[in-house]
C-alpha positions in Angstrom: 188.2 11.5 -50.8 189.5 10.1 -54.3 193.1 10.1 -55.5 194.3 11.7 -58.7 194.7 9.5 -61.5 198.0 10.8 -62.7 199.8 12.3 -59.3 197.7 10.2 -56.7 197.5 13.3 -54.8 194.2 13.7 -52.9 191.5 15.2 -54.8 188.7 17.4 -53.2 185.3 16.5 -54.8 182.8 19.1 -56.2 179.3 19.0 -55.0 178.2 18.4 -58.7 180.6 15.8 -59.8 183.2 13.5 -59.2 186.8 14.7 -60.1 189.4 12.2 -61.3 192.3 14.7 -61.6 193.6 17.4 -59.2 194.3 19.8 -62.0 194.0 20.5 -65.8 197.7 19.5 -66.1 197.3 16.3 -64.5 194.2 15.5 -66.7 196.2 16.5 -69.8 199.3 14.4 -68.9 197.1 11.3 -68.1 195.2 11.5 -71.6 198.5 12.4 -73.5 199.9 9.2 -71.9 197.0 7.1 -72.6 196.9 8.1 -76.1 200.6 7.2 -76.5 200.1 3.6 -75.7 200.3 1.1 -78.4 196.9 -0.6 -79.4 198.4 -3.8 -77.8 199.1 -2.0 -74.5 195.6 -0.5 -74.5 194.1 -4.0 -75.1 196.1 -5.6 -72.4 195.1 -2.9 -69.9 191.4 -2.9 -71.1 191.2 -6.8 -70.5 193.0 -6.6 -67.1 190.9 -3.9 -65.8 187.5 -4.8 -67.1 187.7 -8.8 -67.0 190.8 -9.5 -65.0 192.2 -11.3 -67.9 195.5 -11.3 -69.9 195.7 -11.3 -73.8 197.1 -14.8 -73.4 194.1 -16.2 -71.2 191.9 -14.5 -73.8 193.5 -16.3 -76.7 193.4 -19.7 -74.7 189.7 -19.1 -74.4 189.1 -18.2 -77.9 191.1 -21.1 -78.9 189.1 -23.6 -76.6 185.9 -22.6 -78.6 187.5 -23.4 -81.9 188.1 -19.6 -82.6 184.5 -18.9 -83.4 181.5 -17.4 -81.9 179.6 -20.2 -79.8 176.3 -18.7 -80.7 176.2 -17.9 -84.4 179.4 -20.1 -85.3 180.9 -17.2 -87.2 184.6 -17.1 -87.3 185.2 -13.6 -88.7 183.9 -10.3 -86.8 184.9 -6.9 -86.6 185.0 -7.0 -82.9 185.1 -9.9 -80.2 183.5 -9.5 -76.8 184.0 -11.2 -73.8 180.8 -12.5 -72.3 180.2 -12.9 -68.8 177.3 -13.7 -66.2 175.7 -10.2 -65.8 174.2 -11.3 -62.5 177.4 -12.2 -60.9 178.8 -8.6 -60.9 175.8 -6.4 -61.4 176.3 -2.7 -60.4 180.1 -2.9 -61.2 181.9 -1.9 -64.3 184.4 -4.7 -64.1 183.9 -8.4 -63.5 185.2 -10.5 -60.7 187.0 -12.7 -63.4 185.4 -16.1 -62.4 182.0 -15.4 -64.3 183.5 -15.2 -67.9 181.4 -17.4 -70.1 183.2 -17.1 -73.4 184.2 -14.8 -76.5 181.4 -13.8 -78.7 180.9 -11.8 -81.9 179.6 -8.2 -81.6 176.4 -8.9 -83.0 175.7 -11.8 -80.6 176.8 -9.6 -77.7 174.5 -6.7 -78.6 171.6 -9.4 -79.1 172.2 -10.9 -75.6 172.3 -7.2 -74.2 169.2 -6.1 -75.6 167.3 -9.1 -74.3 169.1 -8.7 -71.1 170.3 -12.3 -71.2 166.7 -13.4 -70.5 166.1 -17.1 -71.8 162.2 -16.4 -71.7 162.5 -13.4 -74.1 164.8 -15.4 -76.5 162.3 -18.5 -76.6 159.7 -16.0 -77.4 161.6 -14.5 -80.0 162.3 -18.1 -81.6 158.5 -18.8 -81.3 157.9 -15.5 -83.1 160.3 -16.2 -85.9 159.1 -19.6 -86.6 155.5 -18.3 -86.6 156.5 -15.9 -89.1 157.9 -18.5 -91.2 154.9 -20.7 -91.2 153.0 -17.3 -91.9 155.1 -16.6 -95.1 154.7 -20.4 -96.3 150.8 -20.1 -95.8 150.8 -16.6 -97.7 153.2 -18.4 -100.4 150.7 -21.1 -100.8 147.6 -18.9 -100.9 149.3 -16.9 -103.7 150.2 -19.8 -105.6 146.5 -21.0 -105.5 145.5 -17.6 -106.6 147.7 -17.5 -109.6 146.8 -21.0 -110.6 143.1 -20.0 -110.4 143.8 -17.1 -112.8 145.8 -19.2 -115.3 142.8 -21.6 -115.7 
C-alpha cells in the first residue's frame, strides 16, 4: 500500500499501474501547489530530493571547482548538472548524497551519459578523433601535392 501524495491517505493500487493519489481532486491539488512554488523553491526541493543537497551546498561545490565545468572548462551553460557515481546508487531515482562527484555542464553530462561513464569507450573515442585528425592532415597534404603537380 502506498499513501496519497496530497492527503497521505492509503491508496488502493490498480493492477495496471501504481497510483500516487487517492482521487482526481488530490491530484489536481498536488499539481496546483507544485506549480505555485517559485523556481527557487522548486530547485531547493529537486536538489534535496534527488541529490540530498541544499542550494548552498551546490554553490559551495560549484565554487570549489572555480565555477566552471571540470571537463570542458566552460564557465557559461544554459544548464548545470550534478554529476555522481552511477554505480553507487544504480536502480534508484535519487542518490545517497555521498557519491556526488561535481557540477558539470549539460553537454558534458549528456556525453558522459551516452557513453555510460565508460572510460574505455572514452579512450576509444579519443583515439578515433586523433586518427581522424591524422587522416585529415594526410588528405590535405595529398591534395596540396596534387595541386602543385597541376600548377607545374
